C-alpha positions in Angstrom: 82.2 -70.7 73.5 80.9 -71.6 77.0 78.0 -69.7 78.2 78.1 -67.4 81.3 76.1 -70.0 83.2 78.6 -72.7 82.4 81.5 -70.5 83.5 79.7 -69.7 86.8 79.0 -73.4 87.4 82.7 -74.2 86.9 83.8 -71.5 89.3 81.3 -72.7 91.9 82.6 -76.3 91.5 86.2 -75.2 91.9 85.4 -73.2 95.0 83.5 -76.1 96.6 86.5 -78.4 95.9 88.9 -76.0 97.6 86.6 -75.7 100.6 86.4 -79.5 100.9 90.2 -79.9 100.6 91.0 -77.5 103.5 89.6 -79.8 106.2 91.4 -82.8 104.7 94.7 -80.9 104.9 94.2 -80.1 108.6 93.4 -83.8 109.3 96.5 -85.0 107.5 99.4 -82.9 108.7 102.4 -82.5 106.6 105.3 -84.8 107.3 108.1 -83.3 109.3 111.1 -82.0 107.5 114.5 -83.8 107.8 116.0 -82.7 111.1 119.5 -83.5 110.0 122.1 -85.7 111.7 121.9 -86.0 115.5 124.0 -83.5 117.5 127.3 -84.7 119.0 125.8 -84.4 122.5 123.6 -87.4 121.8 126.7 -89.4 121.0 128.4 -88.2 124.2 125.3 -89.2 126.2 125.4 -92.7 124.8 129.1 -93.0 125.6 128.6 -91.8 129.1 125.7 -94.3 129.5 127.8 -97.2 128.3 130.5 -96.3 130.9 127.8 -96.2 133.6 126.3 -99.5 132.4 129.7 -101.2 132.6 130.1 -100.0 136.3 126.6 -101.2 137.0 127.2 -104.6 135.4 130.3 -105.1 137.6 128.3 -104.3 140.7 125.5 -106.7 139.7 127.9 -109.6 138.9 129.8 -109.0 142.2 126.5 -108.7 144.1 125.2 -112.0 142.8 128.5 -113.7 143.4 128.5 -112.6 147.1 124.7 -112.7 147.6 124.9 -115.1 150.5 127.3 -112.9 152.4 125.3 -109.8 151.6 122.1 -111.5 153.0 124.0 -112.3 156.2 125.3 -108.8 156.6 122.0 -107.0 155.9 120.0 -109.1 158.4 121.4 -107.5 161.6 120.8 -104.0 160.2 117.2 -104.8 159.4 116.8 -106.4 162.9 117.8 -103.2 164.7 114.9 -102.0 166.9 112.7 -105.1 166.2 111.7 -107.1 169.2 108.5 -109.0 168.4 109.1 -112.6 167.1 106.6 -112.2 164.3 108.4 -109.1 163.1 111.8 -110.7 163.4 110.6 -113.6 161.2 109.4 -111.0 158.6 112.7 -109.2 158.7 114.7 -112.3 158.2 112.6 -113.1 155.2 113.1 -109.6 153.8 116.9 -109.9 154.3 116.9 -112.9 151.8 115.0 -111.3 149.0 115.8 -107.5 149.2 119.4 -107.8 147.9 118.4 -110.0 144.9 115.4 -107.7 144.1 117.7 -104.6 144.1 120.2 -106.3 141.8 117.4 -107.4 139.4 115.9 -103.9 139.5 119.2 -102.4 138.4 119.3 -104.8 135.4 115.7 -103.9 134.5 116.5 -100.2 134.6 119.5 -100.6 132.3 117.3 -102.7 129.9 114.8 -99.8 129.8 117.3 -97.0 129.4 119.3 -98.3 126.4 116.4 -98.6 123.9 115.0 -95.2 125.0 118.4 -93.5 124.6 118.9 -95.1 121.2 115.4 -94.1 120.1 116.1 -90.4 120.7 118.4 -90.2 117.7 116.8 -92.9 115.6 113.2 -91.5 115.8 113.9 -87.9 116.5 111.7 -88.2 119.6 111.4 -85.7 122.5 109.1 -88.2 124.3 111.9 -90.8 124.3 114.2 -88.3 125.8 111.8 -87.6 128.6 111.2 -91.3 129.4 114.9 -91.9 129.4 115.5 -89.1 131.8 112.8 -90.5 134.1 114.4 -94.0 134.1 117.9 -92.5 134.7 116.6 -90.4 137.6 115.1 -93.5 139.2 118.5 -95.2 139.0 120.3 -92.1 140.3 118.1 -92.0 143.3 118.6 -95.8 144.0 122.4 -95.8 143.6 123.3 -94.2 147.0 120.7 -96.4 148.8 122.0 -99.5 147.1 125.6 -98.7 147.9 124.8 -98.3 151.6 122.4 -101.1 151.9 124.1 -103.8 149.9 127.8 -102.8 149.8 128.4 -100.6 152.8 130.3 -103.3 154.8 133.9 -103.9 155.6 133.6 -107.5 154.3 132.7 -106.1 150.8 135.3 -104.8 148.4 135.6 -101.0 148.8 136.3 -100.5 145.2 132.7 -101.5 144.5 131.5 -98.3 146.2 133.9 -96.3 144.2 132.6 -97.8 141.0 129.0 -97.0 142.2 129.8 -93.3 142.5 131.6 -93.3 139.2 128.4 -94.8 137.7 126.4 -92.0 139.4 128.6 -89.3 137.8 128.5 -90.9 134.3 124.8 -91.4 134.3 124.2 -87.8 135.6 126.5 -86.5 132.8 124.5 -88.5 130.2 121.3 -86.8 131.4 122.9 -83.3 131.4 124.0 -83.8 127.7 120.4 -84.4 126.6 119.4 -80.9 127.8 122.0 -79.0 125.9 121.1 -76.2 123.5 122.0 -78.4 120.5 119.8 -81.2 121.5 116.8 -79.0 122.4 117.0 -77.2 119.0 117.4 -80.5 117.1 114.4 -82.2 118.8 110.9 -81.3 117.7 109.2 -78.5 119.6 107.2 -79.4 122.7 103.4 -79.5 122.3 102.6 -78.7 125.9 99.9 -76.1 126.6 101.2 -73.1 128.5 98.7 -71.7 131.1 99.5 -68.1 130.1 98.4 -68.8 126.5 94.9 -69.4 127.7 94.5 -65.8 128.7 95.9 -64.2 125.6 93.5 -62.4 123.3 92.3 -64.5 120.4 93.1 -67.9 122.1 89.8 -69.7 122.9 90.1 -73.3 124.0 86.9 -75.3 124.2 
C-alpha cells in the first residue's frame, strides 16, 4: 500500500501537469470544425463573375485591335485647354500609353479577382472575400471612366459600351452575392475588435 506521502506527491505531480498543459492548449488552438459545403450564393457569385470577365475580355480584345484609332481619338480630348508646347508634347506622349495601360490594368484586375473568388470557397476564408471585394470595387470604379475615355466615340462600336455596362452590373451582382446571410453565416466569424467592447466591465486590453 502506498504511503500518504506518496499519494500526496502523485496528486501534486498530476496538478502540476494540468497547470503546464493549460498554456499549451491556449498556444495551440483547436482546428476549426468542418463548415460544410459552400452556400449556393458563392456559386452564383462565380457565375456572375465569369459573365463579367467575358464582357471585359471582349472589350480588351477590341481595344487592342483598335488601339491606333483610340490613340488618335483620345489625343484631341487630352489637348483641350493645353497651349504650351512642352505640355502638348507631354499630352501626346500620354495619349499613346494611357489606352494600353488601361487595357492591361483590366487584365491584371481580372487575374487578381479569380483566384481570390475561388479561394473563398476552397479555403473558407473571410479575408479572401474582403480582398476580392476590394479588387472588384476598383474595377467597378474604373469601368465608367474607361468606357468614356477609351470607347466614348462615334468611330467605336456602340455595342462595346453596352457590354461595359453589362459587365458593371454582373460584377456588382457578384459582390452583392458575397454579402448575403448564407455566406456570412458560413464564413468564420470576424476577429475585428469593436471599440464598444473596450469599455465593457471585465474587458481589459493591455
